[in-house]
N, C-alpha and C positions, 0 to 999 in steps of 0.2 A: 178264412180262405187259408188253403191248403195245396200242397203238391199234387193229394189224390186228386183236388178237383182240376187243377194245371197238365198232369200227367193222365188221367183216365176218364178227364171231363165227365159226363153223369153215370156213370160204372156205378152199379149198385148191386147189392147182394152179395154173398160169400162165392169166392170162386171154388166151387165143388165141383171138381172133376172125379170122370169114372176112370177107374180102374187100368189095368196095365194091359195094352192093346195089340191086338192080333192082325192080319192083314189077310183075309179072305181072297182069295185069287181067282171064286167062282163068279161073284158079282162084284168082283174091282171096289169091295168098299171094306173100310176099318171095322172088326169087330171089337168092342170095350163089354168086357164083365161088368158085373154090376156093383163090385166092391170099391169103395170109397179111398184113395187114398189121400193126402194132405197134399200131393203135389200134382201137376197135369202131367201125363204120358204123352208119348210121341212117337209113332215108327217112322223108323228111317228105312225107305226103300230104295237101296243103289240103282241106277238108271243104266242102261245100254252104253250110252254114249259117257260114262263114267262120272255123271253126275250124281244128285241125289233130290229123291222126292220125299218131303214132310209131311205127313198125315198127323193132324195136330187136333187133340178132343177140345172141342169148345165148353166155354163156362156156361153156367145158368143164365149169363146177360149175353152171351152170345159172342166170345171176345177168345179168340187165342193169343196163348203166350209161350216164348221162347226161351231159352236161356242163352244169351250172347256172350264171347270173348272179346273182351275191349284192352286195346292197351291205349290208355290214355295218355300222358305226357312223361317224360323221362324213362321210357321203356318200363311203368309200372303198369300190371296186367290185372284186370279185374273180371271176373263174371257176374253181369246180372240180371235180372229176370226183365223181360219187356213185352211188351202186350202190342199184337199188330193191328194197326189200324190205317185200312186202305182210303178212310176219309180223313186224315189229318195232314196235313201240307206240310213240308218241311222233311226233314233229316232225320234224327233223334232227340228225344226230349228225355232230360235225365233232371234226377232230384240234386241237390247240394250234397247230401251226403255221398251219392253215388258218385258224383265228381271227384270228392276226396278221395274214393277209394281208387280212384285211377291217376290218383297222383297232383290230381289239380288244388292249389290254394286257393281257398277264398276270397284270401285279402289280395290275389293277385287278378281276380276276375270283374270285371266292370258291370255291375248290376244295376243297370242304368237304361235298359231299353223296357217298355211296359207291355204287356201281352194282356188280352181280354179274350175270356172265351168262358161258355156255360155260367153266365153271370156274375162271373168272379174277373178281378184285375191285379195285376202283380209285376214283380222286377223279374228280370231275368236276364242270364250273361251269355254270352256267345262264347263257343271255344271248338276247340277241333282237335279230334282224337287221330291219335298215330292211325289205328287200326282196329277194325271190328270184323271178327270170324262168326259166322253162323253154317254150319256143315263145313260143305267144300269151297263157300265163295269169301274169299277176305278182300274187304274195302280197307282203302287208305286215304288219309286225310279227310275224313267224315266229319262235319260240321254236328256240333250238338248246341242246345237251347239247354240252358241251366238255371232251374228253378230257383229263386232267389232264399237264401238259407230260414227268412223269416217264413218262408211258406211250406218249407217241410216239416210238417205235422211230426210225426213220428219217423222218419225213414223208412219207412216200410212200404212207399210207393212203387209201382213199376215202371219203368222207362215206357216210353211210345216211341214205336217205328211207325214213320212214318213215308208218306208215298213216295219219296226219292231214294228209297232204300227199297221199298217193297218192288218198284219199276225194274230192278235189278232180276226179280225172279218172275215166276208164274204162279202167282199169287189168286186164289178161287176160294171163295166163301161156300162151303156145303151147310146142307142141316146137320147142326150137331158138330162140324168140323172143320177146318180148316186146309187147303191144301198148298204148298209152298214147294216149287221146284227150286231147286238148287242148280247151277249150270256146273258143268265140269271146270276146274281150275285150268286157265291158260298155259300149254305147254312153256317151260323155261327156252328160251330163245338159245342157241349156241353161242357160245362166244364168238369173236369175230376175231380171225386171225392177224395176227400182231406183224407188220409189216417192217422189217431194219429199214432205217433211213439209209442210204448209200454212205459209206466213209469216205469225204472229200480225199481226193488227189496229194498226195504229197508234191510242195513247191519245191523243186530243185532251187537248191542254195547257190550261189554264186559264188566263184572261188574269189577269198580276198589276198588281195596281196601285202606281202608284208616287207617292209623297209627296214634294213639293219643298217645304224649309223655306227662307225666306227671313229 
């Protein structure tokens, strides 16, 4: 029973992804050369509205992966690798090792929730990330499921991004690649004008009568 099953389900085969991609403006599709680096590649296309479109090369198992910048607890920031899974319910599933990288202490997490999937069962804990960033999009107070430390085989499993996060994007699977449109970040609201409270009117003091005793 391992976190690879918990996080990636029935993911089989190596994540062999193909070369540095360019974007073909003629037929509106990405071009990927035949070289084979060890990490997946992604094309970032700026959008006219200020957002981004990410063109992500799919693996041989037809899955797409991205790097997420996360802030777990106490402002601890970590970069994690995550698979995009439109068939997975929930927000984010991470390993115990990834939770530690985000500043969570395992002894403070309650691994008392059972999960079952792809023929395996195990224990998981619930946690909340302060922040998750992908491209121009920033999500705050993101719920996460943490696989039990006994299920984290070698700590190399990818995180899993579920439908609750993917619903924030326009996400589409294409033959050999994925399209992920990240919306423009909201404009900061101008500060509200500060209205000073009116000063109270001074209360006139009554004249006091002094008596002199001789």
